[in-house]
N, C-alpha and C positions, 0 to 999 in steps of 0.2 A: 193740051191737058190729057194725060193718059189715065188708065185705070189705076195704076200704082200711085199717081199723083193724088187722085181723089181718095184712095184708101188711106194715104198718109195724112191727108187733111182731116179725115173722119176720126183719126186717133184723138182729136181734141174733144170729141163727144164722149163724156163719161157716162157709164151706166149709173142710173139714179141710186144714190146712197153708197156708191163705191168710188174709190180713187182710180180704178181700172177703166179703160176705155172700151167702147163697143167692138173695136177691131180685135183687140187682144182677147176679148171674151168670145170671139168667133161668131158674132151676130151679123156681120156683113157677109152675106152668102155670095153675092156676085155684083159686079159693076159692069155696065156696058155703055159705051158712048159712040154715037154716030153724029153726023152733021146736024140732024134734026132733033135728036132728043138724047137725054141721059137717063139711064135706068139703074136704080140702086135697089137691090133685093135684100131685105132683112129677114132673118129667121129668129123670131123671138118666142121663147117658150112660156114666159110668165103669163099668168092669168090676170095680172094687175093692169087694167086698162090705162091707168094714170101713168104708169111706168112706160107703157108703149107710146102714149101720146108725147111724153117728155123726150123719149129717144127720137121719135119722128121729127119733133120740132127742132131738136138739136141738129139732125141731119139736114133739114131744110135750111136752117140758118147757115150752116157751113157751105152748102151748095150755092146758096144765094150770094155768097161773098166771092165766088169764083167768076172772074170777069170773062165774058165770052162763052160761058158754058150754055149749051142749049137747054130748053125747058126740061125740068127733071121730074121723073115719075118715081115715087118711093113706094115699093111694094112690100107689104109685111106679110110673111108667111107665119102661120101659127100651127106648127106640127102637133099632132096629138101626143100627149105625154103617156109613156108606158107606166106601169105601176111603180117601177123602180124610180123613175124620174119624179113621180108624184111624191113618193116617200122622201126622196132627198130634198125636194122643195119644202115639204112640211118640216123636216128636221132642221133645215137652215133657217126657216122662218120662226120656229118656236124653240129651237135649242134642244129638242127632244124628238122622239119618233123611232120607228123600227130600224132606220138606217144609221142612227147615231150611236157612237160608242161611248159609254160612260167614262168621263174623265179625260177624253181625248178632244183637244180643242181644234186641231187641224189635221187633215189627211191629205198627203201629197203622193201621187203615184208616179213612178218612174217607169217609162215604157220604151220599147223599140219595135220597129216594124219587122225586124228579123234578128236572128242570133248572130253572135260574133262581133258585136260592136262595142263590147265592154260596158253594157248597161249595168250589170251587177256591181262592177268595180266603181262606177259613177255613183250608184245608189248608196253603196257603203261609205264612200268618202263624203258624199253629201250629208249623210246622217251624222257622221263624226264631226263634220264642219259645223252643222247646226248645233250640236251639243257643245262644241267649243265656243259658240257664241252665247252660251249661257242658257240654252233652251233644254227642256226635258224632252228627250227624243226616244222613239221606238222605231224599230225596223222590222217589218214583216217580210220574210222571204216567201213570196207567193209562187215561186217556180217549184211546184211540187215534184216534177220529174227531174229537174236539174238544179237542186239547191246549191248555191255558191257561198252563202253567208258564213257557214262554219269555217270554210277554208280562209275566206277573206279576213275573218276576225280571230283566227287561230283557235277555234273551239274544236277539240277532238271529236271524232265521229261517235255518235251514240250518247253524248253528254247533254243532259237537259237540266233545266232549273228546278225540276220537281214540281210539286203542287202545293197550294195553300190549303187552309182548313175547309174551304168550300169546294175543293176538288178542281180548282182552276189551275191551268198551267202557269208556272212562274217563269218569266223570261230569263234568259242568260244575259248578263250585263258585261259589256266590254267597252272600254274607252268612253264611258258615259252614255252608251246607247243600250237600250233594252232590246234583245234580239229574240225572235221566234222563227224557226225554220224546220222544215220536215227533216233536214239533215241531222237535227238533234235527236231524232227518234228512230233512225235506221242506221244500219252499219255502213261503214265506208265501202263505196262501190256497189251497194245494193241497188237493185232496180225495182221500181214500182210499176206494176201493170194494173192500173186502175182505169175504170170508165168514168164518165161524167158525174153520175150521182155520188160516187165515192169522193171525187175531187171536191165537189160542192160541199159535202159534209165536212171534209177536212178543213176547208177554207172557213166555213162557218165556225168551227171550233177554234181556229186560230184567231178569229176576230172577237168572238163573243165569250169564249171560255178561257180567256187569258187574263190574268191579273196585271193589266198594263199599268194600273195606278193612274196618277195624274200626268198626262203628257201634253206638251205644247204642240208637238208635231209627231204624227205617225207616218213614216215613209214606207210606201209599198213598193217592193221590187217585183214588178209584174213579169211574167214569162214573156219571151219575144213573140211577136205576132198579135193576132186578134181572135184568139180562140175562146173556148168555154170559160177558162179561168178569168181572163180579162173581162169578158162580158158579164160573168157572175158578179165580179167585184164592182164594176162600174155601174151596174144596174141595181145593186143592193146596198151600196155604201155611200154615204154623203161625203163625196170628195171635194176638197177645196181647190184642187188644181192638179194638172198633169204636166210632167216634164218628159220630153222626147229626146232620146239619145240616138245620134246617127254618126256616120263617118262622112268624109268630104266628097266621096264619089257621086257623080250624077245619078248612078244607078240606084242610090239610096232614096231618091226623090219619091218614087212610087211607094216605098215602104213607109216613109214619113207621112205621106198622104193618108195611108190607111190608119196610122196611129192618130192623126189629127181628126179624121172623120169619126173614129171610134169614140174619142173623148167628146167631140161636139154632139154626136147623136145621144150620148149619155148625159148631156148637159153639164159636162165637167170643163171648166175653163182651162185652156192650154197656156201654161205659164211661160213656155218658151222651149227653145231647142239648144241642146248641148252637143257640140261637135267634138267627138272623141277621136284620137289618133289624127289630130288636125295637121301636125307636122312632126318630122323627126328632128331631134336635137343631137348633133354629133358630140359624142363624149370627149373627143379629142380637141376639136376647134370650136365647138359651140354653134356651128352653122346650122341654120334651119332649112330643111328640105321637105317639100310637100310631096310625099311619096304617093298619096292617094288622090291628088288633085287639090285645088285651092278654092276656098270660098263656097263649097257645096252647101253647108248649113246656112250661110247667109242668103244664098239664092232661094233655098227652101223657105226660110223665114220670111223673106220678102214676098214670096208667092202667096203665102197664107196669112200675111200680116202679123207674123209672130216676132218675138224678141229672141235674139241670140244671147243665151245666158253666159256662154263661155266657150273657149276653144282649148281643149286639153291636148298637150303634146304626146307623141309616141316616144316614151323614154323607158329605159330599162329599170330605173328605180321604182317606177309605178308597178311594173310587173313583179319585181322582187318583193315589194312591200305586200302585194296580194298573196304571193306564195308563202311569205313568212307570217301571214296573219297579223300584220301590223300596218294599218293604213297610214300613209305618209302624213296625213293631217295630224296624227298623234305621234308618230315616230320621228318626224322631222318638221315640227310645228312652225319653224321659222324659214323653211325652204320656199322656193318659188312655187312648187306644186301645191303646198299647203295654202299659201296665200291665194292662189287661183281658186281652189275649192272654197275657201272662206268667202271670196268675192261672190261666187255663185250662190253659196248658202245665204248671203246677205240679200241678194236679189230675190231668191225664192221666199225667204221669210217676209220680206217687204211686200211681195206680191200677194201673199195670203194673209197679211195683216197681223203677223206675230213676230215679236223680237225680244231680245234680252231687255231692251229698254221698256218693254210693255209690262214688266213686272209679273210675268207668269199669269196673265189674265186668262 
């Protein structure tokens, strides 16, 4: 019986009140096994002692059913909550609070440990795919220094949606998605030289001074890495889940690890990993070639007990769609790529508990 075997079995333990398990929520911090004992270390942030007891009881039940396993020690760590985590906890428990956005039911962040993995392309297609499933969707381009949303959606530089009677920004709408990006407010190719406080102020305006209306899901396209912008958003906003985009190479493992730890430290459930540029499809014969290695995302997901949400191929049509400002989910809705993104969108919407069948709850 290995650590991975135990982690797999612990996926049967659900977080009280949720359909998600404690592994996918990132509560299983470590597992160690030797001939004399087994140690499972849990990191549980909730202050509800009954929830903690129920989780521990579930873990004990699972371990007790493993034949030949040595006596188990279950260690529960209770990290101190920062103010942002406390605010998110309050917002989730009461449906209100300083980190909740009026009218926005769910918030999903798309992140990557480094640049160049196609994160913004994935975020854009995920947003359009969610909209095609009948959801009301917004997309916030939080990459202040390198906004990509205007290009990906074909919005000319400097074009914005204007403002409403209360002085709030009005999102630009394309393909059923409400869009906000710094690229709407600056000229093409313009460079921003801003320090932390200015970034924080701009992000606050994009979140709280935008007339988003009623949204089922707000998708956040985070900048690559784990810097000020990412920390500001994860510590101040009640997020329902994070999606990590990576590529197949083994070298991406360390970058994904940073992204996972960032979400876990901010008490944001990691919904899963998307492997972009997973394989190349020959336009002539249709053969699949793994240019950057094979199965990297699956190995990363197994290491952290995460779900692989999908593997996106490296194909010219995806690049051309981005350059043309017409996501393939909208421009070629019956194609293989569109179906792939729709499958990913279905998994994400199910993970955060919102779907077209829910009737815009």
